[in-house]
LUMVOLUM-27484 format. One record per residue: x, y, z of N, C-alpha, C, O in turn. Coordinates in pm, whole numbers, plus 50000, padded with zeros to 5 digits. Layout:
BEGIN
XYZXYZXYZXYZ...
//
This chain:
BEGIN
500714986649997500025000150000500925012049991502075011150034500495023049939501055036449949500995043150082500175039350166501795052450104501885060150223500385062950275499865058950378499835071350169498525076550206497525067450234496595070350310497625055050170496475043150201496935037650335496055033450410498225037250373498485032450511498055041950618497675037150725498065054550601497505067050696496085064550705495555062150814495355064950585493895062250564493355048950666492375049850741494135037650652493745026650699493935027150849493145020450916494765033350905495245035151053493985043951113493375040051213493645056751042492775065351070491285061051088490505065551172491025051450992489695045450969489665035951089488705036551166490525028251107490565018651221490315025851361489495021151440491015036951390490885042351505489565048551540488995047951649489125055051418487755060551428486735051551429485725055751485486655037751374485805028651380485825022851543484765021451606487015020051596486945015551711486435026151814485795021551909486635040351809486245049951883484715050351876484035051651978484255049451771482645049151759482165036951837481195037851913482755027151822482235015151878482365016252053481505012452131483325020752079483645024352230482595032152283481945028352380482375044552217481325055552251480185048552253479615048152362479605041752149478235035052152478095027252295477355030652387478995015552293478875008752432478875016452567478385011852670479445028352556479595035752693478215043152721477705044152832477695048152603476235055152629475085046352634474005050752675475205033452593473985024952582473835015952672474875013952735472785008652708472984995452803472215000352921471875012252927471924992153013471154991253110471994996853247471424997653355473315000253229473865007053351474295020053333474905025953422474025025353223474385041153195472985049453248471835047353210473425058653340472285067653398471245074353322471585080653222470155073653353469085080753274469055093453284468685097653394469425103553178469545117053182468095121853194467275118253109467705130753306466405137353329466415152053283467255158753344465875156953214465455170253172464135172653120463845171753001463235176153226461865177853172461105189453242461715196653321459775191453212459025200353298457905191153361457225183853290457775191853488456615185253561456025194853646456605201053735454815195753614453785204953683454205219353694453845225853792454895224453605455455236153605456865239953659457365251253662457385228753698458675227853772459875221653654459625212553576460925227353660461855222253573462785211753653463265214553762462975199553587463555189853670464885184153584464905182353462465735182353656467075174253586467795170053679467785173953795468585160153622469495152353688469785138953624469465136353507470415130253707470785116453646470005107353744469985109653865469315096253685468965084253762469905074053744470085069553631470695068753866471635060453852471135046353818469975043853849471805037553762471325024553736472455014453764472345002953723473455018053828474365008153894475035013354014475315025354013475375005954126475745010354243476475000354330476004988954333477455002654394478214991954487477574989454602476804997354657477934976154650477344969854751477474974254888476834969854984478424984254887478944990155015478174999955084478655006055179476945002055041475885013255096474715014555022474535008654915473855022455077472625025455010473015033954899473955041754906472165032254777472155041654681471595055254682470445055154724471945065154654471565080054666470895083554533471505083254426469565086954547468925093654428469025108254426468865113654535469215114654341469035130054349468485135654211468865131354102467555145754230467175155554122467315168354164467405171754282467335176454056467455191754097466105197354037465755195853919465495203154118464085209354082463735219754165463105218054269464215233254112464075244254183462645251254213462465259254305461705247354128460385253454154459615242354206458395244454206459985231354249459235219954293458645221654431459225229854503457595215654480457125216154607457505205954690457655207354811457665195654629458275182554701458365171954598457935173154483458995160354652459095149754559459425135754648460075135054753458825125454576458935112854645459685103054591459675103554468460305094554635461045085654575460075070554588459785065754698459735065754485459035053454480459715041354445460295042454337459835030254500460635018054460460035004754505459025003854575460694995454461460314981654479461454971954421462094975254322461654960354483462514951354430462254946054297461094944354260463334943154217463184939654076463724925154062464674922054134463254916453982462004916453933460964909754029461054897654051459984917354086458874914054172457704921554146457844931754079456434918254192455304925754187454654928654323453474927454355455924933454411455664937554551455014950554554455134958054457454454953354641453814968454658454814977954646455914974954693454644990454585455495001054593455765006454732454885008254816457125009054748457405017454889457565032054845457865033854727457405042754925457615053754921458515062455015458155063055132459465068354985460335074855069460435090455024460935093654916459915100055116460045113755099461425119355072462305116255152461715126654975462965132054936463295144255025462485153455041464395143955077464895157655158465415166155063466105161954970465055180655084465415191455003466435196055077466445197255200467465199054985468595209755026468805217554917469345212754817468395230754921468415241154810467505237054698466275236754711468205233554574467165231454464467375215954448466805211254350468025208154517468415192554524467455186754612467355190254729466685177154554465945165354622466765151654635467285146554536466855146454756467515133954759467115125054835466555128754938467245111454811466675100354906467575089254876468395090254785467475078254951468365066454943467455054354902466265054654934467995043554829467455031854805468165022354899469355023554928467485014154940468005001955033469534995454971469864995954852470174990455061471494985555029471314969154998471094961155089471424965954880471244951154832472634943654821473734949054832472384929854798473754922054796474024922954624473244928654549475144916954584475484915054453474334911254379473504903354424474244917154258473384911054154471794917054192470934917754104471564920854324470214927454358469734939154279470464948454245468674938354258468094951454151466814956254218466044948754278466644968854205465524976954253465124983154143466064986054068463844986854099463404995454017462655008354094462045007254200462805019654026462335031154108461955043054007462355043253891461205052254059461015064653995460505072854092460035069054199460645087254042460435098954126459155107954082458965112753970458325109154197457105117954171457315130754238457415132554359457365140654130457545153854150456255162654163455385161154077456055171954267454895179954256455425196354245456085202454329454975200454134455235213254102454305223554130453395219754204454245236054091453405246354137451945243154062450885245154121451995238653945450665234153879450295220053881449225216253833451035212853929450545196853897451535187953960452375192654037451495174853930452325166253986452565154853856451695153153770453665148553856454105140853755455175131653800455415131153920455895123653711456905114453747457905113953645457605116353529459175110653682460255109153607460995095553635461215092853754461355087253547461205087553404459605089053368458695085453442459455094953239457805096753209457265083453171456085080453189458195075253116457585060453084458485050153157459715050553156457735040753222458435028453293459215034653423458765044353485460365028553455460895031353582462525027353537462855021153436463435032853646464735030053627465125017753709464625015853820466015009153654466254997153720467784997253759468734997253680467834997353887469574996353951469814987153979468874980454023471154980753973471834969554000472864970354084473704978854057473044963054190474034965854277475094956154240474744945354192476614959554261477714951954229478864953454324479054963854387479724941454334480694943354422481694950554365481724951754243482714956754451483794966354373484944957654315485284947254371485514962054207486394957254113487554966754116487404978854107488804960354129489904969354118490104976453986490124970453879490244989554000490284999853881491274992953771490984992253651492264988753819493394983753710492704973453627492774973553504491974963553704491324953153633490334956453531490324950953421489444965953570488404972253476489194977453343488884974353228490354986653383491014991153252491574982453186491494984453065492194972453220492774961253132491624953353050491674950152931490744951153128489524943753057489024951552957488984946152846488554964852968488254972552857489124973452760488744972652643490544975452796491424976552689491444965052592491414967052470491504952052648491634940152598490484936852496490684932052384489304939852547488124939852467487884948452362487054945552276488534958952359488574968552229489634967152148489554971652033490764960952192491934959952118491594947452011492114946051901490554938752074490214929151951489394935351866489694931051755488404944051855488014950051751488984960651660489044961851537489644966851753490834973151668491464966751592491664972251484491954954951608492634947551506491714940451390492154937551279490444938151432489424935751342489174945151235489054942151116489074958951295488954968151198490034970851101489864973550982491324969751170492724970351100492804961050982493134965350871492514948951003492364937050907491514942250789491934942050674490294946950824489044947750734489444961250655489244961150533489904971250704490254981950621491434981250547491684988450450492254971250600493654968150514493204959850380493704961250269492204951550414491684944550305491114952450182491424949950066490294961650216489554970450155490454978850063490134980749946491664984350119492544992850053493694984850009494754990849989493614969849988494584962949906495554957849996496434951549937495694958450113496734949950195496944937850152495984930050155498274932950098498314919350070498204908550187497984896650164498354913350300498324903450417497564910450531498184914550630496414911650521495474916150633495304905950745494994909550859495514893150713495294881950807496324882450911496154875651012497414890250896498544889850994497924894551139498294890251248497054902651120496204909951252495314899651328494854902651438495094888951276494194879051320494674871951472493904870951568495804868251472496394862851591496124872851717495534869251819496614885251694496454895651796494874896951825494444898251940494164896551729492774898951735492134886851850491654889251960492284875351795491994863251879492374862652016491664857852104493844869152039494454869052162493634879652256493084876952362493674889152209493044899252311491384899452329490794905552419490834892552240489364890652260489344877252359488624876752458490074868552327490004855452411490244859652581489434858352673491464864152583491944869652722490784878952792490234876552900490574889352710489534899152755488054892352810487474894352917487704883952698486264878652731486194864752811485164861652871487314856552811487394845052871487874844853002487404837253087488894853453027489714854453164489394865653255489014864753372489614877953175489344891853252487874892153286487454893453401487084890953172485694891853199485064883353314484454889053405485174870953313484604862853411485214865153552484594862153655486434870453553487144874153689486344887553733486124888853853485864898053638485414908053694483894904653730483294910853818483344895053659481874890753696481914883653823480974884353902482954876753845482904869653981483164880554119482694878654231483974891354082484054901354184482814908954199482324911954308482304912154084481104921154071479684914054123478944919154207479474901954062478224895754095478074883254136477024876754138479534878654182479574863454237479464854454162479114844154220479644853154029479394843653932480454844453821480634855653773481204833853771482184833853687481644836053540482144844353463480604828153510479984827853383478574826253379478194815553426477604834553333476184835453338475444834653187474224835353168476404833253094476034833352979475574818652915475284809752995475514816252785475054801652747476324793352779477454798152772476054781152814474804775552817474044773552957473034766852975474844781853060474364780353189473374791853226472644791153325473384801853145472494813253196472124823053060472434820652943471464833553107471104841752993471714855052982471114864452929472824855853029473444869853013474134870352881475064863252841473434881252814473664884052676475324889452655475994887952553475664894852757477164900652742478094889852731479014890452651477864877852824478924866552816478524859452675479414855852597477184857752647476844849152531477434854452405477994847352321477254868052398477734874852282479154875752252479624875452138479914876952378481344872952383481644859952299482314858952196481054851252362481454834752330481334835752173482284831852105480024841652103479844840151976480724847851881481024843651770481104859351931482134867951858483534860551852484174859651748483944855651970485354848551985485224835951885486124833051806484164829451895484034814951808484094819551677484824813351600483404830351630483454834851476484984836851435485484831651336485664845151528487004848251505487954836151496488894836351417487714826651570488374814951585488284806451440489274802751376487184804651411486904798351288487894806051179488824800351120487554819151163488164827851056489804825251067490504823650967490284825051200491584822351205492154809551144493124809351068491524799451182491784786751140491684784350997492504777550936490544790650935490414789750798491614795050703492104790050602491924807650774493204815350704494364806650725495064804050627494664801850838495854795550871496184783550803497324779050789494764777050747494874764950660494724767450527494614758150447494694779850492494494786650360493324778050312493614769050232492244779150341491054771050313490424779850198490854791350201489634777550109489274783949993488054792350022487614800349940487484790050147486364799650208486944808750324486224813450413488064810550318488674818950446488404832850413488274839350517488254840050306487684852850317486184853950343485754864650387485444844950323483994843950370484104843250526483444850950596484854834950572484864831950713485344845350781484684849650875486464852150736486574866150770485444875350793485154880450901484834877050679483584887450677482484883350732481574891550745482344871250771481424864850852481694869450991480844875051060482974866751032483174869151174483134884951187482574890151283483654891351101483454905251115481944910651144481664918551235481074905351058479664908651069479024902351215478144908751273479484890951263479054886951390479594895751500478904898351599480854900551483481364908551593480634922651595480334927751703480334929051469479684941751471478294938751530477804946651609477654927751495476224926251552476184925351694475364932051757477114916451760477234912651894477564927551967476994930652071478384934951914478664946451990477714956751969477874966452043476754957351888475694966351878474884962651986474294972252034474624950752047473914947952160474484955152282475584951352323473874964552340474274972452470475074963052581474714951352595475964967352645476534958352746475674958452857474914967652886475884944852935475154940453039473594939153019472854940053117473154937352908471864934952883471514920552942472254911452904470494917453028470074905953068471134900153163471294887953169471854908553237473034905653302472414896753440471244892953455473474894853526473104886853659471904894453748471834906753762471124886053797470334893953897469704883053970469444872053920469444886854096468794878654213467204876054172466374884554141467074862154182465484858154186465054860054323465404852554414464264870354339463774874054473462804864054536462614863654658462144855254440461074844654463461914833054542461574827354646462894831454479463834819054543464344823854679464314816454777464834836854684465324843454792464314840854912464634835355018463054845454881461944845054978461614831255029461424828755148461544821654924461634806954954462714801755065462534794755165463774807055018465054801955120464614805755264464464797655356464434818955271464334827055397463114820455492463144820055615462224816055422460924811455483461234796055528460424791355608462134789055493462554776755541463034775655680463414764755724
//
């Protein structure tokens, strides 16, 4: 490839990886719900958190200068329990209250009822926010896990853009791709899952965690592509683009969807024995 093509390939690789990283960052059930609305003539803003550590109760805060009062309404998730109500304390323009401290993988759903000068309403406007509790994980482990999980797609994009720009040997990136995805998804990921939620693996075939399952599918696709390329099979290019399509599809699925959660009905049964 010419120098200009090499530069273009690396720029596209970085841009594609960055877009994927941003998408994963702002989607999914752990990203806070941003609140900015008018309720009963009061402007309400803030973030409704959806993840919290198990070391204490979770604080919920909203800013509503014109509001007369607000109530935090919550119940364990997933249950059909009656909703509990907690009056939110006002400090200046900020209303706050706490949700109960729960164990790893415990979930609670909640919403906030706001009374403004001209009426009452709730936020979020539709449904509720679902918060999941997790154990603390060392920052260095989180950083390395995220780095490895995105170095996989980075080398995948590098191979794909190189192939499109006439790189004579784009498959040279496949070993690094498989290595980073495998270590990130099969070693670091389960380690983090164990520390956060008390389980090494909750995807297929033992559970329904889409994050674990999609990681398994993506890595399997690239292993097939790597073997096909290494053995110079006639369908190696089809295997490569198939693995690329699978990886993009599974990464579009937001992180932590259908993740670990406590079955409160089983917990109640245990406590009643």
